[in-house]
TIRO-2110 file (N, C-alpha, C; in Angstrom, 1 decimal):
// TIRO-2110
-16.0, 12.2, -25.3, N, 1, A
-15.7, 13.0, -23.7, CA, 1, A
-15.7, 13.1, -22.4, C, 1, A
-15.1, 13.5, -22.0, N, 2, A
-14.7, 12.9, -20.2, CA, 2, A
-15.1, 12.5, -19.3, C, 2, A
-15.7, 11.3, -18.5, N, 3, A
-16.4, 11.0, -18.4, CA, 3, A
-16.2, 10.3, -16.4, C, 3, A
-16.5, 10.1, -15.7, N, 4, A
-15.8, 9.8, -14.7, CA, 4, A
-17.5, 9.1, -14.1, C, 4, A
-18.1, 7.1, -14.2, N, 5, A
-18.3, 6.7, -14.2, CA, 5, A
-18.8, 6.3, -11.6, C, 5, A
-18.9, 7.0, -10.6, N, 6, A
-19.2, 6.3, -10.4, CA, 6, A
-19.8, 5.5, -9.8, C, 6, A
-20.0, 4.1, -8.8, N, 7, A
-20.6, 3.2, -8.2, CA, 7, A
-20.3, 2.9, -7.2, C, 7, A
-21.1, 1.3, -6.7, N, 8, A
-21.0, 0.8, -5.1, CA, 8, A
-21.7, 1.5, -3.3, C, 8, A
-22.2, 2.8, -4.4, N, 9, A
-22.6, 3.2, -3.1, CA, 9, A
-23.8, 3.4, -2.5, C, 9, A
-24.7, 2.3, -1.5, N, 10, A
-25.5, 2.2, -1.4, CA, 10, A
-25.7, 3.0, 0.5, C, 10, A
-26.3, 2.4, 1.3, N, 11, A
-27.3, 2.1, 2.5, CA, 11, A
-26.4, 1.1, 3.7, C, 11, A
-25.3, 0.9, 4.1, N, 12, A
-24.7, 0.2, 5.3, CA, 12, A
-24.6, 0.1, 6.7, C, 12, A
-25.6, -0.4, 7.6, N, 13, A
-25.0, -0.6, 8.8, CA, 13, A
-23.7, -0.6, 9.4, C, 13, A
-23.5, 1.1, 11.0, N, 14, A
-21.9, 1.0, 11.5, CA, 14, A
-20.9, 0.0, 11.5, C, 14, A
-20.1, -0.1, 11.1, N, 15, A
-18.9, -1.2, 11.1, CA, 15, A
-19.2, -1.8, 10.6, C, 15, A
-19.7, -2.2, 8.7, N, 16, A
-19.2, -2.5, 8.0, CA, 16, A
-18.7, -1.6, 6.7, C, 16, A
-18.6, -2.0, 5.8, N, 17, A
-17.8, -2.0, 4.7, CA, 17, A
-18.3, -1.0, 3.4, C, 17, A
-17.5, -0.5, 2.5, N, 18, A
-18.2, -0.2, 0.8, CA, 18, A
-16.8, -0.5, 0.1, C, 18, A
-16.5, -0.7, -1.2, N, 19, A
-15.6, -0.1, -1.8, CA, 19, A
-17.0, 0.3, -3.0, C, 19, A
-15.7, 1.9, -2.8, N, 20, A
-16.7, 2.4, -4.2, CA, 20, A
-15.8, 2.2, -4.9, C, 20, A
-16.2, 2.9, -6.9, N, 21, A
-15.7, 2.1, -8.0, CA, 21, A
-16.5, 3.6, -9.4, C, 21, A
-14.8, 4.2, -9.9, N, 22, A
-15.4, 5.5, -11.3, CA, 22, A
-14.5, 4.9, -11.7, C, 22, A
-15.0, 4.7, -13.1, N, 23, A
-15.2, 4.4, -13.4, CA, 23, A
-15.4, 5.3, -14.9, C, 23, A
-13.8, 5.8, -15.0, N, 24, A
-13.2, 6.7, -16.0, CA, 24, A
-12.7, 6.2, -17.5, C, 24, A
-14.1, 7.2, -18.8, N, 25, A
-13.7, 6.7, -19.9, CA, 25, A
-13.8, 8.3, -20.8, C, 25, A
-13.3, 8.0, -21.6, N, 26, A
-13.1, 9.4, -23.4, CA, 26, A
-11.4, 9.8, -23.6, C, 26, A
-10.9, 9.8, -22.7, N, 27, A
-8.8, 10.4, -21.5, CA, 27, A
-7.9, 9.5, -23.1, C, 27, A
-8.2, 10.3, -24.2, N, 28, A
-7.1, 10.4, -25.0, CA, 28, A
-5.8, 10.8, -24.4, C, 28, A
-5.0, 11.5, -22.8, N, 29, A
-4.0, 11.6, -22.8, CA, 29, A
-4.6, 11.3, -21.3, C, 29, A
-3.1, 11.2, -20.8, N, 30, A
-3.4, 10.8, -19.6, CA, 30, A
-3.4, 11.5, -18.4, C, 30, A
-4.8, 10.9, -16.9, N, 31, A
-5.0, 11.5, -16.5, CA, 31, A
-4.1, 11.6, -14.8, C, 31, A
-3.4, 12.7, -14.5, N, 32, A
-2.3, 12.6, -14.1, CA, 32, A
-2.4, 12.5, -12.5, C, 32, A
-3.8, 13.2, -12.7, N, 33, A
-4.7, 12.8, -10.3, CA, 33, A
-6.2, 12.4, -10.6, C, 33, A
-6.1, 12.0, -9.3, N, 34, A
-7.2, 12.2, -9.4, CA, 34, A
-7.7, 11.6, -8.2, C, 34, A
-9.1, 11.7, -7.5, N, 35, A
-9.2, 12.1, -5.8, CA, 35, A
-11.0, 11.9, -5.8, C, 35, A
-11.0, 11.6, -4.0, N, 36, A
-12.4, 11.1, -3.8, CA, 36, A
-12.4, 11.9, -3.2, C, 36, A
-13.5, 13.1, -3.3, N, 37, A
-14.0, 13.9, -2.2, CA, 37, A
-15.2, 13.1, -1.9, C, 37, A
-16.2, 14.4, -0.7, N, 38, A
-17.5, 13.7, -0.2, CA, 38, A
-18.0, 15.0, -0.4, C, 38, A
-19.3, 15.3, -0.1, N, 39, A
-20.7, 16.2, 0.5, CA, 39, A
-21.2, 15.8, 1.4, C, 39, A
-21.3, 15.9, 3.5, N, 40, A
-22.1, 14.9, 3.8, CA, 40, A
-23.7, 16.4, 4.4, C, 40, A
-24.8, 16.0, 4.3, N, 41, A
-25.7, 15.9, 4.4, CA, 41, A
-25.3, 18.2, 4.3, C, 41, A
-26.2, 19.2, 4.6, N, 42, A
-26.0, 20.6, 4.5, CA, 42, A
-24.0, 21.1, 5.6, C, 42, A
-23.4, 20.0, 4.3, N, 43, A
-22.1, 20.4, 5.2, CA, 43, A
-20.7, 20.8, 3.6, C, 43, A
-19.2, 21.5, 3.5, N, 44, A
-19.1, 21.1, 2.2, CA, 44, A
-18.5, 20.4, 1.7, C, 44, A
-18.8, 20.8, 0.1, N, 45, A
-17.0, 18.7, -0.6, CA, 45, A
-15.8, 19.4, 0.2, C, 45, A
-15.5, 17.8, 0.5, N, 46, A
-14.1, 17.9, 1.4, CA, 46, A
-13.5, 16.5, 0.3, C, 46, A
-12.1, 16.9, 0.1, N, 47, A
-11.8, 15.7, -0.5, CA, 47, A
-11.0, 14.8, 1.2, C, 47, A
-11.6, 13.4, 0.5, N, 48, A
-11.5, 12.3, 1.2, CA, 48, A
-9.1, 11.5, 1.3, C, 48, A
-9.1, 11.1, 0.0, N, 49, A
-8.3, 10.5, -0.9, CA, 49, A
-7.2, 10.6, -1.9, C, 49, A
-6.4, 11.3, -2.8, N, 50, A
-5.6, 11.4, -3.6, CA, 50, A
-4.9, 10.5, -4.2, C, 50, A
-4.3, 10.1, -5.9, N, 51, A
-3.9, 9.1, -6.6, CA, 51, A
-2.9, 9.3, -7.9, C, 51, A
-2.2, 9.2, -7.2, N, 52, A
-1.0, 10.1, -8.4, CA, 52, A
-0.5, 9.1, -9.8, C, 52, A
-1.1, 8.5, -10.8, N, 53, A
-1.0, 7.3, -11.6, CA, 53, A
0.4, 7.4, -12.1, C, 53, A
0.7, 8.5, -12.2, N, 54, A
1.7, 8.2, -12.7, CA, 54, A
3.2, 7.6, -11.6, C, 54, A
3.3, 8.1, -10.6, N, 55, A
4.2, 7.4, -9.4, CA, 55, A
3.3, 6.2, -8.6, C, 55, A
2.6, 6.1, -8.8, N, 56, A
1.9, 5.6, -7.6, CA, 56, A
1.4, 5.6, -6.5, C, 56, A
1.3, 8.1, -6.3, N, 57, A
1.6, 7.6, -5.1, CA, 57, A
-0.1, 8.1, -4.6, C, 57, A
-0.2, 7.7, -3.4, N, 58, A
-2.2, 7.8, -2.2, CA, 58, A
-1.5, 9.5, -1.8, C, 58, A
-2.5, 10.3, -1.0, N, 59, A
-2.3, 10.8, -0.6, CA, 59, A
-4.6, 11.0, 0.1, C, 59, A
-4.0, 11.3, 1.5, N, 60, A
-5.0, 11.1, 2.6, CA, 60, A
-5.3, 12.1, 3.2, C, 60, A
-6.4, 12.7, 3.1, N, 61, A
-7.0, 13.6, 4.0, CA, 61, A
-6.9, 13.6, 5.6, C, 61, A
-5.9, 13.4, 6.8, N, 62, A
-6.3, 13.2, 7.9, CA, 62, A
-7.7, 13.1, 8.3, C, 62, A
-8.2, 14.9, 8.3, N, 63, A
-9.1, 15.4, 8.9, CA, 63, A
-10.0, 14.4, 9.0, C, 63, A
-10.4, 13.6, 7.7, N, 64, A
-11.4, 12.8, 6.9, CA, 64, A
-11.6, 11.5, 6.8, C, 64, A
-10.2, 11.1, 7.1, N, 65, A
-10.5, 9.8, 6.9, CA, 65, A
-9.3, 8.9, 8.1, C, 65, A
-9.2, 8.9, 8.8, N, 66, A
-8.1, 8.6, 9.9, CA, 66, A
-8.1, 6.9, 9.9, C, 66, A
-7.0, 6.0, 9.0, N, 67, A
-6.9, 4.9, 9.3, CA, 67, A
-7.9, 3.7, 8.2, C, 67, A
-9.4, 4.3, 7.9, N, 68, A
-10.7, 3.9, 7.1, CA, 68, A
-9.8, 3.6, 6.0, C, 68, A
-9.8, 4.5, 5.0, N, 69, A
-10.0, 4.5, 3.9, CA, 69, A
-8.8, 4.3, 3.0, C, 69, A
-9.1, 3.7, 1.9, N, 70, A
-7.8, 3.3, 1.7, CA, 70, A
-7.8, 3.6, -0.3, C, 70, A
-7.4, 4.7, -0.9, N, 71, A
-7.8, 4.5, -2.6, CA, 71, A
-7.3, 3.3, -3.5, C, 71, A
-6.8, 3.2, -4.2, N, 72, A
-6.4, 2.5, -5.1, CA, 72, A
-6.8, 1.8, -6.4, C, 72, A
-6.3, 1.9, -7.7, N, 73, A
-6.4, 2.2, -9.1, CA, 73, A
-6.4, 0.9, -9.7, C, 73, A
-7.5, 0.5, -10.5, N, 74, A
-6.3, -0.6, -11.9, CA, 74, A
-6.2, 0.1, -12.7, C, 74, A
-5.2, -0.1, -13.3, N, 75, A
-5.4, 0.7, -14.8, CA, 75, A
-5.9, -0.3, -16.2, C, 75, A
-5.5, -1.2, -15.3, N, 76, A
-6.4, -2.1, -16.9, CA, 76, A
-8.3, -1.3, -16.6, C, 76, A
-8.5, -1.5, -15.7, N, 77, A
-9.9, -0.8, -16.0, CA, 77, A
-10.2, 0.5, -16.0, C, 77, A
-8.8, 1.4, -15.6, N, 78, A
-9.1, 2.7, -15.9, CA, 78, A
-10.1, 2.5, -15.1, C, 78, A
-10.1, 2.4, -13.5, N, 79, A
-10.7, 2.1, -12.3, CA, 79, A
-9.9, 2.7, -10.7, C, 79, A
-11.4, 3.7, -11.2, N, 80, A
-10.6, 3.7, -9.0, CA, 80, A
-10.8, 3.3, -7.8, C, 80, A
-10.5, 3.1, -7.1, N, 81, A
-11.6, 2.8, -6.1, CA, 81, A
-11.4, 3.1, -5.0, C, 81, A
-12.0, 2.9, -4.0, N, 82, A
-11.8, 3.8, -2.1, CA, 82, A
-12.8, 2.3, -1.8, C, 82, A
-12.0, 1.9, -0.5, N, 83, A
-12.2, 1.2, 0.3, CA, 83, A
-13.0, 2.2, 1.3, C, 83, A
-13.8, 1.8, 2.1, N, 84, A
-14.0, 2.6, 3.4, CA, 84, A
-14.5, 1.2, 4.2, C, 84, A
-14.2, 0.9, 5.5, N, 85, A
-14.0, 0.4, 5.8, CA, 85, A
-14.4, 1.3, 7.8, C, 85, A
-14.9, 0.2, 8.8, N, 86, A
-15.8, 0.5, 9.9, CA, 86, A
-16.6, 1.7, 10.2, C, 86, A
-17.4, 1.9, 8.3, N, 87, A
-18.1, 2.5, 8.7, CA, 87, A
-19.3, 3.6, 9.7, C, 87, A
-18.6, 4.9, 9.4, N, 88, A
-19.3, 5.4, 11.2, CA, 88, A
-21.0, 6.2, 10.2, C, 88, A
-21.8, 6.0, 11.3, N, 89, A
-22.5, 7.6, 11.0, CA, 89, A
-22.4, 8.5, 9.6, C, 89, A
-20.9, 9.3, 10.1, N, 90, A
-20.9, 10.2, 9.9, CA, 90, A
-20.3, 9.9, 8.7, C, 90, A
-19.9, 8.6, 7.7, N, 91, A
-19.7, 8.8, 7.0, CA, 91, A
-20.4, 9.0, 5.7, C, 91, A
-21.8, 9.9, 6.5, N, 92, A
-22.6, 9.5, 5.2, CA, 92, A
-22.8, 10.5, 4.4, C, 92, A
-22.9, 10.4, 3.4, N, 93, A
-22.5, 11.7, 2.3, CA, 93, A
-23.0, 11.2, 0.9, C, 93, A
-22.3, 11.7, 0.0, N, 94, A
-22.2, 12.0, -1.5, CA, 94, A
-20.9, 12.2, -1.8, C, 94, A
-20.8, 10.7, -2.1, N, 95, A
-18.7, 10.7, -2.4, CA, 95, A
-18.3, 11.1, -4.4, C, 95, A
-18.2, 11.7, -4.2, N, 96, A
-17.3, 12.5, -5.4, CA, 96, A
-16.6, 11.5, -6.0, C, 96, A
-15.8, 11.3, -7.3, N, 97, A
-15.0, 11.6, -7.8, CA, 97, A
-14.3, 12.4, -8.5, C, 97, A
-13.0, 12.8, -8.9, N, 98, A
-12.8, 13.7, -9.3, CA, 98, A
-10.9, 13.4, -9.9, C, 98, A
-11.3, 13.9, -11.4, N, 99, A
-9.2, 13.8, -12.1, CA, 99, A
-9.1, 14.8, -13.3, C, 99, A
-8.2, 15.2, -13.4, N, 100, A
-7.5, 15.9, -13.9, CA, 100, A
-6.6, 15.7, -14.8, C, 100, A
-6.5, 16.4, -15.6, N, 101, A
-5.5, 15.9, -16.6, CA, 101, A
-5.0, 16.8, -17.8, C, 101, A
-4.8, 18.6, -16.7, N, 102, A
-3.9, 19.5, -17.6, CA, 102, A
-2.5, 19.6, -17.1, C, 102, A
-2.1, 18.9, -15.6, N, 103, A
-1.2, 19.0, -15.1, CA, 103, A
-0.4, 17.7, -14.0, C, 103, A
1.1, 17.4, -15.1, N, 104, A
1.9, 16.8, -14.4, CA, 104, A
1.5, 15.6, -13.0, C, 104, A
1.4, 16.5, -12.4, N, 105, A
1.0, 16.1, -10.2, CA, 105, A
0.2, 16.2, -9.7, C, 105, A
-0.2, 15.9, -9.2, N, 106, A
-0.5, 16.2, -7.8, CA, 106, A
-1.1, 16.9, -7.2, C, 106, A
-0.2, 18.2, -7.2, N, 107, A
0.0, 19.2, -7.1, CA, 107, A
-1.0, 19.9, -6.6, C, 107, A
-1.4, 20.4, -5.2, N, 108, A
-2.6, 20.9, -4.3, CA, 108, A
-3.8, 19.9, -4.8, C, 108, A
-3.1, 18.2, -4.1, N, 109, A
-4.2, 17.6, -4.2, CA, 109, A
-6.2, 17.6, -3.6, C, 109, A
-5.7, 17.8, -2.5, N, 110, A
-7.0, 18.6, -1.6, CA, 110, A
-8.0, 19.4, -1.8, C, 110, A
-7.4, 20.7, -3.6, N, 111, A
-8.5, 21.3, -3.2, CA, 111, A
-9.3, 20.5, -4.3, C, 111, A
-9.6, 21.1, -3.5, N, 112, A
-11.8, 21.1, -5.5, CA, 112, A
-11.4, 21.7, -7.0, C, 112, A
-11.2, 23.2, -6.7, N, 113, A
-11.2, 23.5, -8.1, CA, 113, A
-9.5, 23.2, -8.6, C, 113, A
-9.3, 22.0, -7.9, N, 114, A
-7.4, 21.3, -8.8, CA, 114, A
-8.3, 20.6, -10.7, C, 114, A
-8.7, 20.0, -10.2, N, 115, A
-9.9, 19.0, -10.3, CA, 115, A
-10.6, 19.7, -12.0, C, 115, A
-10.6, 18.9, -13.6, N, 116, A
-11.1, 18.9, -14.3, CA, 116, A
-12.7, 18.7, -14.9, C, 116, A
-13.2, 17.5, -13.9, N, 117, A
-13.9, 16.2, -15.0, CA, 117, A
-13.9, 15.5, -13.2, C, 117, A
-15.2, 16.2, -13.6, N, 118, A
-16.0, 15.4, -12.0, CA, 118, A
-17.6, 14.1, -12.3, C, 118, A
-18.0, 13.2, -11.3, N, 119, A
-18.8, 11.9, -11.4, CA, 119, A
-19.6, 12.9, -11.4, C, 119, A
-20.5, 12.4, -11.6, N, 120, A
-22.0, 12.6, -10.5, CA, 120, A
-22.2, 12.4, -9.5, C, 120, A
-21.7, 12.3, -8.7, N, 121, A
-21.3, 10.8, -7.4, CA, 121, A
-22.1, 9.5, -6.7, C, 121, A
-21.9, 8.9, -6.2, N, 122, A
-22.1, 7.5, -5.7, CA, 122, A
-23.3, 8.5, -3.7, C, 122, A
-24.0, 8.3, -3.4, N, 123, A
-24.7, 8.1, -2.1, CA, 123, A
-24.4, 6.8, -0.8, C, 123, A
-23.4, 7.5, -0.2, N, 124, A
-23.1, 6.4, 0.7, CA, 124, A
-24.2, 6.6, 2.0, C, 124, A
-25.3, 5.6, 3.0, N, 125, A
-25.4, 6.1, 3.6, CA, 125, A
-25.2, 5.8, 4.7, C, 125, A
-24.6, 5.5, 6.1, N, 126, A
-24.6, 5.0, 6.7, CA, 126, A
-26.0, 5.0, 8.5, C, 126, A
-26.4, 3.7, 9.0, N, 127, A
-27.4, 3.8, 10.1, CA, 127, A
-26.5, 3.5, 10.8, C, 127, A
-26.7, 4.0, 12.3, N, 128, A
-26.1, 3.0, 13.8, CA, 128, A
-27.1, 2.3, 13.2, C, 128, A
END
């Protein structure tokens, strides 16, 4: 089975940094698009960033990120990362990793429905 396992969340003070990890397993075919989403308390899930392994393209949501987030991937570790700098209380959310192995590009990377596998999430809590 295709599995995504997030880790790295926690409780931090505003201004700090975190690096979230998403380990992938069970993929016999390629993963063509991976992304990080987050869901703040009481709000809808929103995309943060996406990574296209084939071309190593990265995509960021301007409204959610504002230059503080960096997505990266280590193919040897089969792991996707999200570094968050200058954390703010409004970054408090459950962060989810998503991946797709059906489509050969990262088109519509911002849409949750284009991903066919999701992790369980890792909680990030930022205090003022």
